[in-house]
Residue, then its C-alpha position, 0 to 999 in steps of 0.5 A: m494532552m490526552s487529545f494530542i495522544s489521541y491524534l498521535v495514535n490515529g495518525i499511526s494507525l492511518g500511517s500504518i495503512y499507508a506502510l502496507i500500501a507503500l510495501g507494494y510500491t517499494m517491493v515492485y520497484g526494489i525488484a522489478k524497477m517499475l513503479n505500479f501507479a495502478h496499486g492504489d485502484i487495486i485497493m479500490v478493487g479489494g474494497f469493492t469485492v469485500f463490500t460485495a461479499m459482505s452484502t450477501e447473506w451466505c458470506p461471513v465477514w472473515l470469508s469476505v476478507v479472504i475473497g478480497i485479498i485473493v481477488c486483489t492478489l490475482l488482479g495483481v499478477i494479471v496486470e503484471k502479465v499483461a501490462y507490465k511484462p512487456l515493458r520491462n525494457a521500455s522507457p520509464l515514460a512508457v511504463l507510466i503511461t501504461a500505469i495510468g491506463v490501467s488505472y483509468l480502466l479499473q476506475n472506469v469499470a468500477l464506475i460502470i458496475f457500481g456508479s460514481a456515488s460513494q457507499s457505506f462500507t460496514s466495518v469488518v469489526k463493528n460490533v467491537a467496542p473501543v478500548t480506553i487506555g489512560g483516558v484515551t479511547i482507541s477504536m478497535e479499527t485503530i488497534i487492528s490496523i497497527v497490530v496487523s501492519v506490525i505483524i505483516m512487516i515482521c513476516l515480510t522481512f523474515f520471508i525476504n531474508k530467510t526464505k528461498a523465494g525471498k533470497a531470489m527476489l534479492a537476487v533479482s533486485e541486485d542483478k536479473g541477468a546474474a540471477q537468471l544465470m544462477g537458475i533463478n526464474v526471473n519472471s516468476t519471482i517478479s510475478l510473486t512480487f506483484a502478487i505479494g504487493s496486491a495482496l498487501a493492498g487488499v488487506a489495506s483496503v479492509l483496513l482503510c474502508s473499516s476505518y473510514p467507512q465509505i468506498s467509491p471508484y476513486t477510494g484507492s487514488m489519494p491513499g495510493i498517491k500518499a503511500f507513494v509519497a511514504a515509499v519515497f519518503g522512507g526510501i523507495g526500494s527499502i522495506p523498513g523505510a516504507m513502514i517508516g515512512g507510512i507511519l511518519l506520513g500518517v503522524i504528520e497528516n493527522l497532527s496537521k489536520a488537528y492543529i494547523s488545518s484539515q484543507l492544508s494537510d495534504a499540502i504539508v505532507f507533500l512539502v514535508l517530502i520535498v523538504v526530506l528529498i532536498v536533505k536526503p534525496t534517497g530517503i530516510m532509509g535509502k542508500n546511494i548506489n555508485e555506479k561504476v563506468 
């Protein structure tokens, strides 16, 4: 029983990281109606930024984390301006090809700078002892991942529903043309969306690399894909759905590794997604949209 609880807690921790990444996907899709498949590579850039900063003697851990989040935020805005803004009215295929191109560009730049070998990442909470609750030992990385994800989820929900910028995002997601007529700057709103999503990727990169302490140019690829699955699982475009989808995905993956097969865990995750989409194509929290002709 204790081992099951331990696997469950670790699954929730992993799912919390997936949820943070999925929030970036779901915000960009919900507002800009684009899927940013380079999102996972922004995680990798954030991880290498923090890794490089922590390797210097003058930069404390907290400042390294801040620098990583800032770099991810700026990179997200630049990618939106350069790659995605010209394609807002383009076909989904053109957007997909561009996203793949941006992803390969970021990966290859990282390969040139850091090489292909994985490097050890020092946890940002390396000197903090694990906590034992009811006989279950929980690492501080696990606790921080869950707590940070819940706090960010609450803050993001408040931001979207209660602030002027958040309400502008909701208006743009409903109808860009009408929002522009109401005086909302659509370009700035979409850029802000990419900035927030990329900042979340920066936070996720720190949590991911601290929990699984290695980093390479391909670090963000699989977590990015799984986070996209989590966003679809929960209902693409839904912020609570991204959180629920991410946590469920992490739990399913961890329990599959523990009780079925570590080699089949990824296949089981995607199989569950297929089943969910067959039963409910819009995802857990997604809503059917009826278009009038």
